[in-house]
Every structure is written in structure tokens, then in C-alpha cells.
C-alpha positions, 0 to 999 in steps of 0.5 A, spaced: 923 976 472 925 970 476 930 970 481 937 966 481 937 960 486 944 957 488 944 950 492 949 946 494 948 938 492 950 934 498 947 935 505 942 940 501 938 936 496 942 929 496 942 925 503 949 924 504 949 923 511 944 917 510 948 914 505 954 915 509 951 912 515 949 906 511 956 905 509 958 905 516 953 900 518 955 895 513 962 896 515 960 895 523 962 902 524 956 906 526 959 909 532 964 913 527 964 920 527 965 923 520 963 930 521 969 932 518 968 929 512 962 933 510 965 940 512 972 940 510 976 937 504 978 930 508 981 924 505 983 918 508 983 911 506 976 910 508 973 916 505 977 915 498 974 908 498 967 910 500 967 917 496 970 913 490 965 908 489 960 909 483 955 905 487 955 910 493 954 916 489 948 913 484 945 910 490 944 917 494 937 919 495 934 926 495 931 929 500 923 929 498 922 936 500 928 938 496 925 935 490 919 939 491 922 946 492 927 945 486 922 943 481 917 948 484 922 954 483 924 952 476 916 951 474 915 958 477 921 961 472 927 962 477 934 959 475 936 954 479 944 952 479 947 947 483 954 949 486 958 943 489 964 941 491 965 934 490 972 931 489 972 924 487 971 922 479 965 918 481 962 923 485 963 928 479 961 923 474 954 921 477 952 928 479 948 930 473 946 923 471 943 923 479 939 930 478 936 927 471 935 920 474 931 924 480 927 929 475 930 935 478 929 941 473 935 946 473 939 951 469 946 948 470 951 944 475 958 947 477 963 944 481 968 949 485 973 947 490 971 947 498 972 954 500 971 957 493 964 957 492 963 965 493 966 967 486 962 962 482 955 964 486 957 971 485 958 970 477 951 967 477 948 973 480 945 968 486 939 972 490 940 966 495 945 960 496 943 954 501 949 950 503 950 945 509 957 947 510 958 953 515 964 955 513 962 956 506 956 960 509 960 965 512 965 966 506 959 967 502 956 972 506 962 975 507 962 976 499 955 979 500 951 973 498 945 972 501 947 965 504 943 960 508 945 954 512 941 948 512 941 945 519 944 938 520 947 935 526 954 936 524 953 944 523 949 945 530 954 949 533 953 954 528 945 955 528 945 961 533 950 965 529 948 964 522 941 964 518 938 957 518 933 953 514 931 946 516 928 944 509 928 948 502 921 949 503 922 954 508 926 958 503 922 964 501 923 966 493 919 972 491 918 973 484 
């Protein structure tokens, strides 16, 4: 019997940081610190403008290793669910078409509020969850879920305290 794998989308499967960097470069803001954007529900005019753009979400690139890992798990008989916290209408509308456009094989996609993913992940019966938000990882682990932190520059202060991976290819899923 296969395992149930839950994955956050942005920062785990989709290269959100790469797309944000491109947007800020175009605006001449390459030194802007946007760490709060990826680990807390943060909104100002700039985030609403960027994250409200259909073009931004359509043009996200996947991490190549995530594509291989997800499709390998799926092909090996595991259930793969995406559990993500996206806020803008454009981000939500583009999630499923984006996954399909890039050829990801998956069981389903769910949206949860930031900080409330543990209930959904628990209902799905996840054997493991990979997340880039350290606060989500702590909440998931407190709820008894095996959660791993995807390493990123904005969560480096948590690398010593939480179990981490640098790639989905490092996640061991035994049948």
C-alpha cells in the first residue's frame, strides 16, 4: 500500500523566490527584503500588485527535482496531495492549471489558511508533509504529523531546530 505525501506548493514545488526576484528586479528593487511575504500572511500594495497578477502565477517555474520526485512517487503508487496557502484570486485560479501545465501527477489540491494546514493534512492521513514555512512545520509537528522543512534562505534560522531537506529527492518514501 502506498504512502500519503502532502506538499506545500510555493517554495517546495514552485520556485516562488525566483519569480519574486524577477519582479523586484524589473522594478529596480532587487535589494528589497521580502522574507515576511513567504512565511506570514503579509499584504501591502506591492504584494497585492505582484501576487494579484495572473501573469506572475502563470509564469512560475517548478523546481526540476520536485517534478521528478512528485511524478516518481505518483508512479510508484503513492498519493500526492498539494496543501497550499494562497490568498489572491489569481494565485488560487492558477494553481491547478499550473500543476497540469507542468505535468505534475497528483491526487488533489487543497487550499488552507496559513497556520491552519495541520487539520487538513491530518484528515488526508499524511505520512509526511514538506513545507517551507517553519511556523507551519512546527504546527504540523505539534499536531503529530511528520513534517520536513524545505531549506530556503528565508528560513535558515530554523535549520538547526527542525528536520530539513534541500530537495524533494531527499525525502525517503518507502512503500
